[in-house]
Every structure is written in structure tokens, then in C-alpha cells.
C-alpha positions as CSV (number, residue, x, y, z in Angstrom):
1,X,-202.9,178.7,80.2
2,X,-201.0,182.0,79.1
3,X,-203.2,184.7,77.8
4,X,-202.3,185.3,74.4
5,X,-201.0,188.8,73.9
6,X,-203.1,191.3,72.0
7,X,-201.2,192.4,68.6
8,X,-201.6,196.0,67.0
9,X,-200.6,196.0,63.2
10,X,-199.4,199.5,61.8
11,X,-199.5,200.0,58.1
12,X,-197.9,202.9,56.6
13,X,-197.7,204.0,52.8
14,X,-194.3,205.8,53.3
15,X,-195.6,209.2,52.0
16,X,-197.6,207.1,49.4
17,X,-194.9,205.7,47.4
18,X,-196.6,202.2,47.8
19,X,-200.0,201.2,46.5
20,X,-201.3,199.4,49.5
21,X,-204.8,197.2,49.0
22,X,-206.2,197.7,52.6
23,X,-208.9,194.9,51.9
24,X,-206.5,192.7,49.9
25,X,-204.0,192.9,53.2
26,X,-206.9,192.5,55.5
27,X,-208.1,189.2,53.5
28,X,-204.4,187.9,53.3
29,X,-203.8,188.1,56.8
30,X,-207.4,186.9,57.5
31,X,-208.3,190.1,59.5
32,X,-212.0,190.4,60.2
33,X,-211.5,194.3,60.3
34,X,-210.1,196.8,58.1
35,X,-206.8,197.6,58.2
36,X,-205.7,201.7,58.2
37,X,-203.4,202.4,55.8
38,X,-201.2,205.6,57.3
39,X,-199.3,208.2,54.7
40,X,-196.7,209.2,57.5
41,X,-196.9,207.1,60.3
42,X,-193.5,208.0,61.4
43,X,-194.3,212.1,61.2
44,X,-197.4,212.8,61.4
45,X,-199.1,209.9,62.2
46,X,-196.7,209.4,65.2
47,X,-199.7,209.7,67.7
48,X,-200.9,206.6,66.5
49,X,-197.8,204.4,67.7
50,X,-197.7,206.1,70.8
51,X,-200.9,205.0,71.6
52,X,-200.5,201.6,70.1
53,X,-197.4,201.5,72.5
54,X,-199.3,202.7,75.9
55,X,-201.5,199.6,75.2
56,X,-199.0,197.5,75.5
57,X,-198.8,193.7,73.9
58,X,-197.1,193.5,70.6
59,X,-197.3,196.3,67.8
60,X,-196.1,195.5,64.7
61,X,-195.1,197.9,62.5
62,X,-194.3,197.7,58.7
63,X,-191.4,199.0,58.6
64,X,-187.9,198.7,59.2
65,X,-186.0,202.2,58.3
66,X,-188.0,204.0,61.5
67,X,-187.2,201.0,63.6
68,X,-184.6,203.2,65.9
69,X,-187.3,206.8,66.1
70,X,-190.4,204.0,67.3
71,X,-188.1,202.3,69.5
72,X,-187.4,205.6,71.0
73,X,-190.9,206.6,71.3
74,X,-191.9,203.3,72.7
75,X,-189.4,204.1,75.5
76,X,-191.2,207.4,76.5
77,X,-194.3,205.6,77.0
78,X,-195.9,204.2,80.2
79,X,-194.0,201.1,81.5
80,X,-196.1,198.6,79.8
81,X,-195.7,195.0,78.7
82,X,-194.9,195.9,75.2
83,X,-193.1,193.6,72.5
84,X,-192.3,195.7,68.9
85,X,-191.8,193.9,65.6
86,X,-190.6,195.1,62.6
87,X,-191.2,194.6,58.5
88,X,-189.9,195.7,55.2
89,X,-192.8,195.8,52.9
90,X,-191.4,198.6,50.7
91,X,-188.1,197.8,49.0
92,X,-189.3,193.8,49.1
93,X,-192.4,194.6,48.3
94,X,-194.2,197.9,47.4
95,X,-191.1,199.8,45.7
96,X,-191.6,197.9,42.3
97,X,-192.7,198.5,39.0
98,X,-195.9,196.5,39.4
99,X,-197.0,198.6,42.8
100,X,-201.0,198.3,42.4
101,X,-199.7,193.8,42.4
102,X,-197.9,194.2,45.6
103,X,-200.1,193.4,48.1
104,X,-200.1,189.6,48.2
105,X,-196.6,190.0,48.7
106,X,-197.4,192.2,51.5
107,X,-199.0,190.3,53.5
108,X,-197.1,187.2,53.1
109,X,-194.1,189.2,54.5
110,X,-196.0,190.4,57.4
111,X,-197.7,186.7,58.0
112,X,-194.5,185.7,58.0
113,X,-192.7,188.1,60.8
114,X,-195.6,186.9,63.2
115,X,-193.9,183.3,63.0
116,X,-191.5,183.7,66.3
117,X,-188.9,181.3,65.7
118,X,-187.4,179.2,68.5
119,X,-184.4,181.0,70.5
120,X,-180.8,179.6,70.2
121,X,-178.7,179.0,72.9
122,X,-176.5,181.4,74.2
123,X,-172.6,181.0,75.3
124,X,-170.7,184.0,76.7
125,X,-167.3,185.1,75.5
126,X,-165.1,187.2,78.2
127,X,-162.6,189.7,77.0
128,X,-160.3,191.4,79.4
129,X,-159.0,193.5,76.7
130,X,-155.6,191.6,76.4
131,X,-154.7,192.9,72.5
132,X,-151.7,191.3,70.4
133,X,-150.8,193.8,67.6
134,X,-148.6,191.9,65.1
135,X,-146.6,193.8,62.1
136,X,-144.1,195.8,60.7
137,X,-142.3,198.4,62.5
138,X,-144.0,202.0,62.0
139,X,-147.2,200.4,61.4
140,X,-147.7,198.1,64.5
141,X,-146.1,200.5,66.8
142,X,-148.4,203.4,66.0
143,X,-151.7,201.2,66.2
144,X,-150.3,199.9,69.4
145,X,-150.3,203.6,70.1
146,X,-153.8,204.7,69.5
147,X,-154.8,201.5,71.1
148,X,-152.8,201.4,74.2
149,X,-154.9,203.7,76.4
150,X,-158.2,201.7,76.0
151,X,-156.3,198.2,75.3
152,X,-153.4,196.1,77.1
153,X,-151.6,195.5,74.1
154,X,-148.0,194.3,73.5
155,X,-146.3,194.8,70.0
156,X,-144.9,191.8,68.0
157,X,-142.7,193.0,65.2
158,X,-142.2,191.3,62.0
159,X,-139.6,193.7,60.8
160,X,-138.4,196.5,62.5
161,X,-135.8,198.0,60.5
162,X,-138.0,201.4,60.2
163,X,-139.1,201.3,63.5
164,X,-137.5,204.0,66.1
165,X,-137.2,203.3,69.7
166,X,-139.5,205.4,71.4
167,X,-138.9,207.6,74.1
168,X,-141.8,206.2,76.5
169,X,-142.6,202.6,75.9
170,X,-146.5,202.4,76.7
171,X,-146.8,198.9,75.6
172,X,-144.5,195.4,75.7
173,X,-142.4,195.3,72.0
174,X,-140.6,192.2,70.9
175,X,-139.8,190.8,67.9
176,X,-140.8,187.6,66.2
177,X,-142.6,185.3,63.7
178,X,-146.1,183.9,64.6
179,X,-145.5,180.0,63.6
180,X,-149.4,178.7,64.8
181,X,-152.6,180.6,65.9
182,X,-155.4,179.2,67.6
183,X,-158.3,180.0,69.5
184,X,-161.3,182.6,69.6
185,X,-162.2,185.8,71.4
186,X,-161.3,186.0,74.7
187,X,-159.0,183.1,74.2
188,X,-156.5,182.9,71.7
189,X,-153.1,181.0,71.8
190,X,-149.7,181.7,69.5
191,X,-146.5,180.1,69.2
192,X,-143.7,182.4,68.0
193,X,-140.6,181.5,66.4
194,X,-137.3,184.1,66.2
195,X,-139.3,185.8,69.9
196,X,-137.0,188.6,71.5
197,X,-138.1,191.2,73.8
198,X,-136.7,194.6,73.0
199,X,-133.5,196.0,74.9
200,X,-134.2,199.1,77.2
201,X,-131.1,200.4,76.3
202,X,-131.8,200.7,72.3
203,X,-131.0,204.2,71.1
204,X,-130.8,204.7,67.5
205,X,-132.7,201.8,66.7
206,X,-134.5,199.1,68.2
207,X,-132.1,196.1,69.5
208,X,-133.3,192.7,70.9
209,X,-132.1,190.4,73.3
210,X,-131.3,186.6,71.5
211,X,-134.0,185.0,69.6
212,X,-135.8,182.1,70.4
213,X,-137.9,179.9,69.3
214,X,-141.4,178.1,70.4
215,X,-142.4,180.7,72.9
216,X,-145.9,180.6,73.5
217,X,-148.5,183.5,74.9
218,X,-151.9,184.2,75.0
219,X,-154.3,187.2,74.4
220,X,-157.9,188.1,73.8
221,X,-157.7,189.9,70.7
222,X,-155.1,189.8,67.5
223,X,-154.8,193.0,65.2
224,X,-152.9,191.5,62.3
225,X,-151.0,193.9,60.3
226,X,-148.4,191.6,58.8
227,X,-150.0,191.5,54.9
228,X,-149.1,187.9,55.1
229,X,-151.8,185.0,54.5
230,X,-154.2,185.4,57.3
231,X,-153.7,183.3,61.0
232,X,-156.8,181.7,60.4
233,X,-159.4,180.6,57.5
234,X,-162.6,182.6,56.8
235,X,-160.8,185.2,59.4
236,X,-163.5,187.5,58.7
237,X,-165.8,185.5,60.7
238,X,-162.9,184.9,63.4
239,X,-164.6,187.1,66.1
240,X,-161.5,189.0,68.3
241,X,-159.0,188.7,65.1
242,X,-158.9,191.5,62.5
243,X,-156.1,191.3,59.5
244,X,-155.8,194.7,57.6
245,X,-153.1,195.4,54.9
246,X,-150.7,198.0,57.0
247,X,-151.4,201.1,54.3
248,X,-155.1,200.3,54.1
249,X,-156.2,203.3,56.2
250,X,-159.9,202.8,56.1
251,X,-159.7,199.6,57.4
252,X,-157.3,199.5,60.2
253,X,-159.7,203.0,61.1
254,X,-162.2,200.2,61.4
255,X,-160.6,197.6,63.0
256,X,-159.3,200.2,65.8
257,X,-162.6,201.3,66.2
258,X,-163.7,197.6,66.7
259,X,-160.9,196.5,68.9
260,X,-161.2,199.6,71.3
261,X,-164.6,198.4,72.7
262,X,-164.2,194.6,72.5
263,X,-163.6,194.8,76.4
264,X,-166.4,192.6,78.6
265,X,-168.5,189.9,78.1
266,X,-170.0,189.1,74.9
267,X,-173.1,186.8,73.7
268,X,-172.7,184.5,71.0
269,X,-175.5,182.3,69.5
270,X,-174.5,179.0,69.8
271,X,-175.4,178.1,65.8
272,X,-175.1,174.5,65.6
273,X,-176.5,171.7,68.0
274,X,-174.8,168.2,68.1
275,X,-176.5,164.9,68.7
276,X,-173.6,162.5,69.2
277,X,-175.9,159.6,69.1
278,X,-176.5,159.7,65.3
279,X,-173.3,161.1,64.4
280,X,-172.3,158.6,61.5
281,X,-168.8,160.1,61.5
282,X,-166.8,156.7,62.8
283,X,-167.0,153.1,64.7
284,X,-164.3,151.5,66.1
285,X,-161.9,153.3,64.4
286,X,-163.6,153.1,61.0
287,X,-164.1,156.4,59.5
288,X,-167.6,156.7,57.5
289,X,-169.1,160.5,57.1
290,X,-166.4,163.2,56.9
291,X,-169.2,165.8,55.6
292,X,-169.0,168.3,58.2
293,X,-165.2,168.1,58.3
294,X,-164.9,168.6,54.7
295,X,-167.3,171.9,54.6
296,X,-166.4,173.6,58.0
297,X,-164.4,176.7,57.0
298,X,-162.7,177.8,60.0
299,X,-162.2,174.3,61.6
300,X,-164.5,174.6,64.7
301,X,-165.0,170.9,64.0
302,X,-162.3,168.2,65.0
303,X,-162.6,164.2,65.0
304,X,-163.7,163.6,68.6
305,X,-163.2,159.5,68.8
306,X,-166.3,157.9,66.8
307,X,-168.0,161.2,66.6
308,X,-166.9,164.7,66.0
309,X,-167.1,167.9,68.4
310,X,-167.9,171.5,67.6
311,X,-166.1,174.8,69.2
312,X,-169.5,177.1,69.3
313,X,-166.9,180.0,70.2
314,X,-164.8,179.3,67.0
315,X,-168.1,178.5,64.8
316,X,-169.3,181.3,62.6
317,X,-172.5,180.2,61.7
318,X,-172.7,179.6,58.3
319,X,-174.2,176.3,58.6
320,X,-172.7,174.2,56.2
321,X,-172.3,171.1,58.7
322,X,-176.0,171.2,58.9
323,X,-176.4,171.4,55.3
324,X,-174.6,168.3,54.4
325,X,-174.6,166.3,57.5
326,X,-177.0,163.0,56.5
327,X,-178.5,162.4,59.9
328,X,-179.2,165.3,61.5
329,X,-176.8,165.1,64.1
330,X,-175.7,168.5,63.3
331,X,-178.2,170.6,63.4
332,X,-178.5,174.5,62.6
333,X,-180.7,176.3,65.5
334,X,-180.7,179.7,63.9
335,X,-183.6,179.3,63.1
336,X,-184.4,175.7,63.0
337,X,-185.6,173.7,60.0
338,X,-188.9,173.4,61.0
339,X,-189.2,177.3,61.8
340,X,-188.1,177.9,58.5
341,X,-191.1,175.6,56.7
342,X,-193.2,177.2,59.3
343,X,-193.0,180.5,58.4
344,X,-193.1,179.8,55.0
345,X,-196.4,178.1,55.4
346,X,-197.5,181.3,57.0
347,X,-196.2,183.6,53.8
348,X,-197.7,181.3,51.3
349,X,-201.1,181.2,53.0
350,X,-201.4,185.0,53.3
351,X,-200.1,185.4,49.6
352,X,-202.9,182.9,48.2
353,X,-205.4,184.4,50.5
354,X,-204.4,188.1,48.9
355,X,-204.7,186.7,45.5
356,X,-201.2,186.1,44.9
357,X,-200.3,183.7,41.7
358,X,-196.7,181.7,41.3
359,X,-195.1,182.3,44.2
360,X,-191.1,182.1,44.2
361,X,-189.5,182.0,47.3
362,X,-186.1,184.5,47.6
363,X,-184.0,182.7,50.1
364,X,-181.4,185.3,51.3
365,X,-179.1,186.2,54.3
366,X,-179.4,189.4,56.7
367,X,-176.3,190.7,55.4
368,X,-175.4,191.0,52.0
369,X,-179.2,189.5,50.3
370,X,-180.8,192.5,52.3
371,X,-178.0,195.0,50.5
372,X,-178.9,193.5,47.0
373,X,-182.5,193.5,47.6
374,X,-182.2,197.2,49.2
375,X,-179.7,198.3,45.6
376,X,-182.6,196.1,43.5
377,X,-185.5,198.1,44.8
378,X,-183.8,201.8,45.4
379,X,-182.4,201.9,42.3
380,X,-184.4,199.4,39.9
381,X,-187.6,198.3,39.7
382,X,-187.8,196.7,42.5
383,X,-187.9,192.6,42.9
384,X,-190.8,191.1,40.7
385,X,-194.5,190.9,42.2
386,X,-194.0,187.1,43.0
387,X,-190.8,186.8,44.3
388,X,-191.1,186.7,47.8
389,X,-188.1,187.2,50.1
390,X,-187.3,184.9,53.4
391,X,-184.4,186.2,55.3
392,X,-182.2,183.6,56.9
393,X,-179.3,184.2,59.0
394,X,-177.2,182.4,56.7
395,X,-178.4,180.7,53.9
396,X,-175.6,178.2,53.7
397,X,-177.5,176.1,56.4
398,X,-180.0,175.2,54.1
399,X,-180.5,171.1,53.1
400,X,-181.9,169.2,50.2
401,X,-184.8,168.4,52.5
402,X,-185.5,172.1,53.0
403,X,-185.0,173.0,49.7
404,X,-187.8,170.3,48.5
405,X,-189.8,171.0,51.7
406,X,-190.7,174.7,50.2
407,X,-191.5,173.7,47.0
408,X,-193.7,170.6,48.5
409,X,-195.7,173.7,50.3
410,X,-196.5,175.1,47.1
411,X,-193.5,177.3,46.1
412,X,-193.1,177.1,42.5
413,X,-189.6,177.6,42.1
414,X,-186.8,178.7,45.2
415,X,-184.0,181.0,44.6
416,X,-181.0,180.8,47.1
417,X,-179.4,184.1,46.7
418,X,-175.9,183.1,48.3
419,X,-173.1,185.7,49.2
420,X,-170.6,185.9,46.6
421,X,-167.3,186.7,49.0
422,X,-166.5,183.2,49.4
423,X,-167.5,181.1,46.5
424,X,-165.7,178.2,48.0
425,X,-167.8,177.8,51.0
426,X,-170.9,177.4,48.3
427,X,-169.9,173.9,47.5
428,X,-172.1,172.5,50.3
429,X,-175.4,174.3,49.2
430,X,-174.6,173.6,45.5
431,X,-174.4,170.1,46.6
432,X,-177.4,170.3,48.1
433,X,-179.1,171.9,45.6
434,X,-178.0,169.1,42.7
435,X,-179.3,166.6,45.1
436,X,-182.7,168.1,45.1
437,X,-182.7,168.9,41.3
438,X,-181.9,165.8,40.2
439,X,-184.8,164.1,42.4
440,X,-187.1,166.2,40.8
441,X,-185.9,165.4,37.5
442,X,-186.6,161.8,37.8
443,X,-190.0,162.4,39.5
444,X,-190.9,164.9,36.3
445,X,-190.9,168.0,37.6
446,X,-189.7,170.6,34.8
447,X,-187.3,172.7,36.0
448,X,-185.0,174.0,36.9
449,X,-187.0,174.9,40.0
450,X,-184.0,175.5,42.5
451,X,-180.9,177.9,41.7
452,X,-178.1,179.4,43.6
453,X,-177.7,183.1,42.6
454,X,-174.4,184.6,44.2
455,X,-173.4,188.1,42.4
456,X,-172.3,191.1,43.6
457,X,-173.9,193.4,41.0
458,X,-177.5,193.9,41.9
459,X,-178.4,194.4,38.5
460,X,-176.9,191.5,37.4
461,X,-179.2,189.6,40.3
462,X,-182.4,191.6,39.3
463,X,-182.3,190.5,35.3
464,X,-181.9,186.9,36.4
465,X,-184.9,187.3,38.4
466,X,-186.8,188.8,36.2
467,X,-186.0,186.4,33.2
468,X,-187.0,183.0,35.7
469,X,-189.1,181.1,33.2
470,X,-193.1,180.4,33.7
471,X,-193.1,176.2,35.2
472,X,-196.3,174.7,35.8
473,X,-197.6,175.3,39.0
474,X,-197.1,173.3,42.1
475,X,-199.6,171.9,44.5
476,X,-199.9,173.5,47.3
477,X,-199.5,171.1,50.5
478,X,-199.7,171.4,54.5
479,X,-197.6,168.8,56.5
480,X,-196.6,168.5,59.5
481,X,-193.1,169.3,59.9
482,X,-190.7,167.6,63.1
483,X,-187.4,168.8,63.6
484,X,-185.3,165.5,62.4
485,X,-183.9,166.1,59.2
486,X,-184.7,162.7,58.1
487,X,-188.4,162.4,59.2
488,X,-188.5,165.7,57.6
489,X,-187.1,164.8,54.2
490,X,-189.1,161.6,53.9
491,X,-192.4,163.5,54.6
492,X,-191.3,166.0,51.9
493,X,-189.9,163.2,49.4
494,X,-193.3,161.1,49.9
495,X,-195.4,164.7,49.4
496,X,-193.6,165.3,45.9
497,X,-193.9,162.0,45.0
498,X,-197.4,161.7,45.4
499,X,-198.1,164.9,43.1
500,X,-195.4,163.9,40.6
501,X,-196.0,164.3,36.9
502,X,-193.6,160.8,36.4
503,X,-193.7,159.1,40.1
504,X,-191.5,155.8,40.2
505,X,-190.7,153.4,43.4
506,X,-187.4,154.1,43.0
507,X,-184.7,156.3,41.7
508,X,-181.3,156.3,41.5
509,X,-179.1,158.7,43.1
510,X,-175.4,160.2,42.4
511,X,-172.5,158.8,44.9
512,X,-172.7,160.5,48.1
513,X,-176.2,160.9,48.3
514,X,-177.3,160.2,52.1
515,X,-179.9,157.6,50.6
516,X,-179.8,154.1,49.5
517,X,-179.0,150.6,50.5
518,X,-176.4,147.8,51.0
519,X,-176.0,144.7,49.1
520,X,-173.9,141.6,50.7
521,X,-172.5,138.9,48.4
522,X,-173.6,135.8,50.3
523,X,-171.1,133.5,49.0
524,X,-168.2,135.0,50.7
525,X,-170.4,136.3,53.7
526,X,-169.5,134.6,56.9
527,X,-172.0,136.4,59.3
528,X,-169.4,137.3,61.6
529,X,-171.7,140.5,62.0
530,X,-169.5,142.9,62.2
531,X,-171.2,144.8,59.7
532,X,-174.1,145.2,62.4
533,X,-172.1,146.1,65.4
534,X,-170.6,149.2,63.3
535,X,-173.5,150.7,61.9
536,X,-174.3,153.9,63.3
537,X,-177.9,154.7,62.2
538,X,-179.1,151.1,63.2
539,X,-179.8,150.2,59.6
540,X,-178.2,146.8,60.1
541,X,-179.6,144.4,62.5
542,X,-179.2,141.1,63.5
543,X,-181.6,138.1,65.0
544,X,-181.2,136.5,68.1
545,X,-182.5,133.5,66.9
546,X,-180.7,133.0,64.1
547,X,-177.5,134.0,62.3
548,X,-178.9,136.8,60.1
549,X,-178.2,140.0,58.9
550,X,-181.3,142.2,58.3
551,X,-181.8,146.0,57.0
552,X,-183.8,149.1,57.0
553,X,-183.2,151.1,53.9
554,X,-184.8,154.3,55.3
555,X,-182.3,154.2,58.1
556,X,-179.4,154.1,55.7
557,X,-177.5,157.4,55.4
558,X,-174.4,155.5,53.0
559,X,-171.8,156.5,55.1
560,X,-170.2,153.3,54.2
561,X,-168.6,152.1,57.8
562,X,-169.9,148.6,57.1
563,X,-168.1,148.3,53.9
564,X,-165.0,149.3,55.6
565,X,-165.4,147.2,58.4
566,X,-167.0,143.8,56.7
567,X,-163.4,141.5,57.1
568,X,-164.4,139.6,53.9
569,X,-165.0,143.1,51.7
570,X,-168.4,141.5,50.3
571,X,-170.7,144.7,50.9
572,X,-171.2,147.4,48.3
573,X,-173.1,150.6,48.5
574,X,-175.9,151.8,46.5
575,X,-177.4,155.2,46.2
576,X,-181.0,155.5,45.6
577,X,-184.0,156.6,47.0
578,X,-187.2,154.0,47.7
579,X,-190.7,155.9,47.7
580,X,-192.4,152.9,48.9
581,X,-192.9,151.5,52.3
582,X,-190.6,148.8,51.5
583,X,-187.7,151.1,52.4
584,X,-189.7,151.3,56.3
585,X,-189.4,147.5,56.8
586,X,-186.6,145.3,58.1
587,X,-185.5,143.1,55.0
588,X,-183.4,140.4,55.2
589,X,-179.9,140.6,53.4
590,X,-178.2,137.6,54.3
591,X,-179.0,134.7,56.9
592,X,-178.6,130.5,57.1
593,X,-179.7,128.0,59.3
594,X,-177.7,127.8,62.6
595,X,-175.1,125.2,63.0
596,X,-176.3,122.5,66.0
597,X,-173.8,121.7,69.2
598,X,-172.6,117.9,68.2
599,X,-172.3,118.0,72.3
600,X,-175.8,119.3,73.4
601,X,-177.6,120.4,70.4
602,X,-177.4,123.6,71.1
603,X,-177.7,125.9,67.7
604,X,-174.7,128.7,67.8
605,X,-173.0,130.4,64.6
606,X,-173.6,130.1,61.0
607,X,-173.8,126.3,59.5
608,X,-171.9,127.8,56.5
609,X,-169.2,129.0,58.3
610,X,-168.8,126.4,61.2
611,X,-168.4,123.6,58.0
612,X,-166.1,126.0,56.3
613,X,-163.8,126.5,59.1
614,X,-163.5,122.7,60.1
615,X,-162.7,121.9,56.7
616,X,-160.0,124.3,56.6
617,X,-158.1,123.4,59.7
618,X,-158.6,119.2,59.1
619,X,-155.3,119.6,57.4
620,X,-153.8,122.1,60.2
621,X,-151.2,120.4,62.7
622,X,-152.7,121.7,65.6
623,X,-156.0,119.7,64.8
624,X,-154.7,116.0,63.9
625,X,-157.6,113.8,64.6
626,X,-161.4,114.5,64.3
627,X,-161.6,114.4,68.1
628,X,-159.5,117.9,67.8
629,X,-161.9,119.1,65.0
630,X,-165.2,118.1,66.7
631,X,-164.2,121.1,69.4
632,X,-164.7,123.3,66.7
633,X,-168.4,122.3,66.5
634,X,-169.0,122.6,69.7
635,X,-171.1,125.8,71.8
636,X,-169.0,128.0,74.1
637,X,-169.9,125.8,77.3
638,X,-169.4,122.4,75.5
639,X,-166.2,123.5,74.1
640,X,-164.5,124.6,77.3
641,X,-166.1,121.6,79.1
642,X,-164.2,119.6,76.3
643,X,-160.8,121.0,76.1
644,X,-160.9,120.5,79.8
645,X,-161.3,116.9,80.0
646,X,-159.1,116.6,77.0
647,X,-155.7,114.1,77.8
648,X,-153.9,116.6,76.4
649,X,-155.2,119.5,78.0
650,X,-151.9,122.2,78.4
651,X,-153.5,123.9,81.2
652,X,-154.5,120.3,83.5
653,X,-152.7,119.7,86.5
654,X,-151.1,116.3,88.4
655,X,-153.6,114.1,90.7
656,X,-154.6,116.6,93.6
657,X,-153.4,115.1,97.0
658,X,-156.2,113.4,99.3
659,X,-157.0,115.6,101.8
660,X,-155.3,114.8,105.2
661,X,-158.3,114.4,108.4
662,X,-158.2,113.8,112.0
663,X,-158.7,109.8,111.4
664,X,-155.4,109.9,109.4
665,X,-153.3,111.2,112.5
666,X,-155.1,109.4,114.6
667,X,-154.2,106.1,112.9
668,X,-151.0,107.4,113.1
669,X,-150.3,107.1,116.6
670,X,-151.0,103.6,116.9
671,X,-148.7,102.4,114.7
672,X,-145.6,101.0,115.4
673,X,-141.9,102.3,115.2
674,X,-139.5,101.1,112.7
675,X,-137.8,99.1,115.1
676,X,-141.3,97.3,115.9
677,X,-141.6,98.7,119.3
678,X,-145.2,100.6,120.3
679,X,-145.1,104.2,120.1
680,X,-145.3,106.3,123.3
681,X,-146.7,110.1,123.7
682,X,-143.1,111.5,124.1
683,X,-142.2,110.1,120.4
684,X,-145.3,112.7,119.2
685,X,-143.3,115.7,120.9
686,X,-141.3,117.4,119.3
């Protein structure tokens, strides 16, 4: 067993700008010894950090502002097995109006940072620096000239009227309009209409060869100065593609700076894992769930036979697909669902031990959310003391099961600080929040307990957080969280149901919810079992002993493939949630006694179906008598035998000739000739 590495915690009051109760902090972190509080760890107290770094193990510094300095100092120490960890307790907690009451939140932040999430897989993108500069005249030529010393540049002009022929061509020049573009960093593909290469004899104006449509090419990077609609949706997250207005000097300089360094190999996280075995997208050409396809802003997901394919090189890591996937086939891995809840457990435990009350989880991303919180702390009164920040790579990954899980663990409320840049991309998060709120309302939890806060102005965001209503406390529960989405949801909902003010066995859900049951009209069902074969989750099943359709409600995701597959159109969906154990049991929806073969007595098919088909075919020209109708009432084996023995079998041949034997040939030798004379040996020759 690997020995647990020692951990050293270094806490600083940042020149006494924070009030830190060392005793309460130690209690919250379950430390058996006192925690020294430095006043200037990055300056006068730097020797304490140096000593900790020399000792090796894990050194946890409760400061992020001076992280570069601490890393530099650590590199100068002796070669040790050292891991550095940093946590922001200043903007997140200490810089607030109620400084003396901020220690419980500090304990929560430090405890949360000690949980190490499972790492996501990585992929490598390679760029050789082949760059396309696309735009009008002098703007494109000037940008290409600045990049030509670092990259392999080609210029594609949208308009050449203001472009002067250069005396020295440092990059190939052509003219055309990009008809379509696809791909990613290191592997872009473009198709150009009106493509025409520049003529080297151009004198006062650029002259071009005969244009042609449908020209295709590839490149590693694209600088789009056309000023038109970007070539890609959500282009800000398309690595290697920069869309800049040609007259925006600041943005252009930033793009040129980034592009100049984009040569080599780049590691990118594989944000989403995909399990095709539990995908409910389609079966046998019938489309059911398309949630991930409908909510991917980058177009990184495409149909693939019965499932989908996710291009990890294009994926920007928003997490919408994981939030709306009903089965968990698409699951976010940066971090995993179980890591979010496990980290929340550590934070809530430390917060409670340190004396904190009414915890509210503020889930935010590491970019826009971090900027908003910093602004509130630096220019306002900081976050309220009971609001605990929980940072993620993307808050859009949150599904209803995770949101409800945070409440089930004991958070009074959950506020999601969503990025305001792309409001259309918040649809999935809002849908998941509405579903979770609907369930809470039906169980009698006064609210709202879930909020999506998308606000550019940090002061408006701060005011909203200050005005959160005081709600009844949520019971603090602890339960083992699995990585599977449906299991996590079931465990969370069961926990909430157990402590609900108004528990109900079943609650109705809105259309589109991933839980529910189906109903089958037995009068129209022929028990063909097409629905059983089409069900992607195994919610529908059959019985080897008799014609029967059974159903497990807990496995149903309401994808509707069974309804689309049913030839009789007798299946309806009913979105709901059943909290009882009935949802886990297999229940018979429709079944009949089997029909016994009239020849051998073997049970086969459904009695009602065989009798109905027999009656319908009684007047058909191909079944003129009872003998023909009897074939329908036989099992597969007897039916084949009966048809083969029938006198009017179209596949029946004539009488087979008798096989001639040696005796037959010898008998021929003793037979007299036609003239009555006996045969001679020569008669058998030739």
C-alpha cells in the first residue's frame, strides 16, 4: 500500500486584511493541532514556505495571488517529492463585510481543495503552423506579413480593390470566398468558390487567374478577417480559429500574438466520455433521444448509426450534452459527477464543524465566474458569509441529479453563476434546473432553492446574492455516490423523498423528462414484441415461456423509440417519477396465453394474434379451404412440413427415378434381342 504523503497547510491573513480564527479553522479541518496564521507569508514569512518545501510531500498554501512566486521559490529548494496546492480564501471568503464570521467558509474552501478529482484523458493536437489569413485587401496582407516570419502563411482575399501588389511576396496570395469550413486545430478543411491565384505580372493592381469553384485545401490555423459571420458556430471555443473584425486593432494584435505560438503539439482534455452501449439516440432507423445533438453549440456531435459520435478535437467542453443525456451515455469527465459531490461533502462537513450555518453553494466556472467573484470582493462587500464558492471548468455540465445532489447533502440553496456571453447555450442548464425545481415543489420543499444567475454586472450579481431568501434548513445527508447518472439520481431523489415535507409515492413530470412509464393498449397490441427489440435501455422485456411484454420503470428514459417502432401505434408515454420500489420491479404490461400448434401441440405466438390473423385470412384467395388456414395455426416446424407434403406445393418436384444398380445392368445382358435371338458378348461393345 502506497504511503500517504504528509501535508503542510500554510495560512496567511494577507497583511491582516482578513480575520482568521485559527481555533475554529483547525476544528473545521479536523486538525488535532493549532494552525499558525501568518501575516505576510509571501514576504517576511517566506522562510516558512521554504522550510515546508524542503520537507516535501504536499504543501497547501491558502493563497492564489502569489502562486507564481511560491512555485519559483520551490524550484530553488532541494530536489524533493513536492506537490503544491493553492486555495483562494481571500476573495472567496476573507474579504467580506463580516470578516470575523468568515472562518467556516475558509475551512470549507481548504477542505474542498484537498479532494483530488480523477484526471480526464488527454488528446494531442498537432500544428505545423500552416495558417490561412482570410479577409479583405490590405488588412489581410498586413496581417500575413506580420505572421510570415513565424508561420507558413497563405492569403485568401475576399476583396482586392485596395490591395497593392507587393514587391516581395512572402506568402502565396489568392482570391475567393470560403463556401464551407470544418475541422479543428491542426486539421481544418475548407472549400473555396471563385478561387483564383494571383498573377506574378500584376503591376499597379492585383490581377488573378481564371477563377474556379469547389477548390479544396487544408490548414492548421485560420485567421478570419472577413468581418462576415464566423465560419464556425461558437467560434470562440474552436481552437486554432480566430475571427476578428479587421478594424479592431486590439483584438487583431491579441490574435496575432496567440497564432504566432501555435506550432507544435498541444494537449487537450477529453471533456466528455461516451458509452454507446447505453445511448438512446436511435434503434433500427427510429430516432428517439437527440438531446446531445440539439444542445451542442460547436457541432462536435453527429449521428452514428444507432448512437452518436463525439469529436473530442472539436468539443469545447461546455458540458451541455452531459447535462441533458438521460442515460449518462455522454458523461462529463472534467471533473466527474462523483468528484463534484465528493468535494461538496468535504466542504459542507468542514463548514459545519467550524460553526457555519445555512450553507449556500455558489457553483461557478473558472473564468467568468472567478472574475465576477473577484470584482465583488475587491470593489464591493464580498460574498455573504454563508455562500460557498464551488468552481468547475464549466457549470453547463450540471444535470438535475447533481443540482439535487448538492441539496440532498445539506446545502440550503444552490446558485449557478452562469457565463453571460452566450445566453442561448444556457437552455440545457435552465431545463435541468426547471426539472429539479419541479420535483422539489411536488415534494413540498419551499423555494426556489435553485437559481441560474447570468449577469455581466458584478454589483447586480452581488445584490442578488445578498437578497437570497432565508429558507428552511435542508437535512444533512451522506450517501455513497456512484459515477452512473441514473443511479446517482435515484439515490438522490430517494434521499430527498425520505425527508420531504410532503412526500408522494409518484409525481407527474413535464414532457421531455427522462423518467416515466409507458402504457400499451392491450386491445390493439398483437404482442409482436417489436418494442422489446427496439428499447435501448432494457426497460422493455419479453418472456421465453409465453407471449408477454414486461417493463421496468426505473430503466425507462422516455426516449419514445418504442412508440415510434410499434406497428399498431398502441404505445403512449407518461412522464412521471415513482419513488417506491415498484419502479425497480419488472411488471407485465400485456400478456396472453400462447397458441398451441394444432399439429404437435407446441406453444407458439399469442392466441389472440393467431386467431385474429386466421379470421382475417379466411376470405383471402390464397386460403380457399380449412387445410390452408390450418397452416397458419402451426408452429414453424410443422408449417414447413405441412407445406412440403401439400399436393399443390409449388416447390414440389416430380417422381424421382429409381436408382439403377449392378443387378439391373447384369439383367440387361440376359434379355433377348428384339429379333428374338440371344445377345452375344459383342452386342455389349460400343
